[in-house]
C-alpha positions as CSV (number, residue, x, y, z in Angstrom):
1,M,163.9,130.3,73.7
2,D,161.2,128.2,74.0
3,N,157.4,129.0,74.0
4,K,157.1,128.3,78.1
5,R,159.4,131.6,78.7
6,I,157.7,133.5,76.0
7,S,154.4,133.2,77.7
8,E,155.0,134.3,81.0
9,I,157.2,137.5,79.3
10,V,153.9,138.0,78.2
11,E,152.1,137.7,80.8
12,E,154.2,139.7,83.0
13,E,154.1,142.2,80.4
14,M,150.4,142.4,80.6
15,I,150.4,142.7,84.2
16,K,153.0,145.6,83.7
17,Q,150.8,147.4,81.0
18,D,147.8,147.3,83.4
19,A,149.4,148.2,86.8
20,N,149.6,151.1,84.8
21,R,146.8,151.8,83.5
22,Y,145.5,151.5,86.7
23,R,147.4,153.7,88.5
24,D,147.2,156.6,85.3
25,M,143.1,155.7,86.1
26,R,143.2,156.8,90.1
27,K,144.4,160.0,88.6
28,I,141.1,160.8,86.7
29,L,139.1,159.3,89.3
30,K,138.7,161.3,91.9
31,I,136.3,163.0,94.9
32,P,136.9,165.6,97.1
33,K,137.3,164.3,100.8
34,S,134.7,166.3,102.5
35,I,132.2,163.8,99.6
36,A,134.0,160.5,100.8
37,D,133.1,161.1,104.2
38,E,129.5,162.2,104.1
39,L,128.9,159.3,101.9
40,E,130.8,157.1,104.1
41,E,128.7,158.7,106.7
42,E,125.2,157.7,104.7
43,I,126.3,153.9,104.1
44,E,127.2,153.6,108.2
45,E,123.7,155.5,108.8
46,A,121.9,153.1,106.6
47,Y,123.3,150.5,108.0
48,S,123.1,151.0,111.7
49,N,119.3,151.5,110.9
50,D,118.7,148.0,109.2
51,Y,118.3,149.8,105.2
52,I,121.3,148.4,103.7
53,R,123.4,145.2,104.5
54,S,126.5,144.1,104.0
55,Y,125.8,141.9,100.9
56,S,123.7,144.4,99.6
57,D,123.5,145.4,95.8
58,V,125.4,148.6,94.9
59,G,122.5,149.6,93.3
60,A,120.6,149.2,96.9
61,Y,123.4,151.3,98.6
62,M,122.7,154.2,96.0
63,E,118.5,154.3,96.4
64,V,119.2,154.2,100.3
65,I,121.7,157.6,99.9
66,T,120.0,159.1,97.6
67,D,116.6,158.8,99.2
68,G,117.9,160.2,102.4
69,L,120.1,163.2,101.3
70,D,119.3,166.9,101.7
71,E,119.3,169.0,99.0
72,D,121.3,171.3,100.5
73,S,124.1,168.9,101.3
74,E,127.5,168.9,99.5
75,L,127.2,165.5,98.4
76,Y,123.5,166.0,97.0
77,K,125.1,168.8,94.8
78,F,128.0,166.6,93.7
79,M,125.8,164.3,92.7
80,F,123.1,166.5,91.4
81,P,124.3,169.3,90.3
82,T,122.3,172.6,89.4
83,N,122.3,172.3,85.0
84,D,124.4,169.7,84.5
85,A,123.2,166.1,84.1
86,L,126.5,164.3,82.5
87,L,128.4,166.0,84.8
88,G,125.9,164.7,87.6
89,C,125.5,161.1,86.1
90,S,129.8,160.9,85.9
91,H,130.0,162.4,89.6
92,R,127.5,159.7,90.4
93,N,128.8,156.9,88.4
94,I,132.5,157.6,90.4
95,I,130.9,157.2,93.4
96,Y,129.2,153.5,92.3
97,L,132.9,153.0,91.9
98,Y,133.9,154.2,95.0
99,M,131.3,152.0,97.1
100,V,132.3,149.2,95.0
101,D,136.4,149.1,95.9
102,N,137.1,152.8,97.3
103,D,140.6,151.9,95.8
104,L,139.8,152.6,92.5
105,V,138.4,156.1,93.2
106,K,141.6,158.9,94.6
107,V,140.2,161.2,97.6
108,G,141.7,164.3,97.3
109,A,141.9,167.1,98.9
110,D,138.3,169.7,99.3
111,E,138.4,172.2,95.7
112,N,137.1,175.4,96.8
């Protein structure tokens, strides 16, 4: 077997491993459907009011969304849970990923 073929095999294996890691990561990173729906509504509203544009960075999205959230909304409670700053930080990071590429985060059924 020549070096070129060995390199091809190694590259194929690396691609498979990356695909497996991505699939496994999606099992961990998830948000309830109601949160994803509310987030999409907030983004759409921000677009329609020209608060953000398609070329705006994720930080601008997050700033506009959090500034306009009602503290009683499910999205707000998800992002800023009472007495658990670490969980809130984790949830906000997942929302960042969702906004960057919603294929990175699994949207699941709402948990009761």
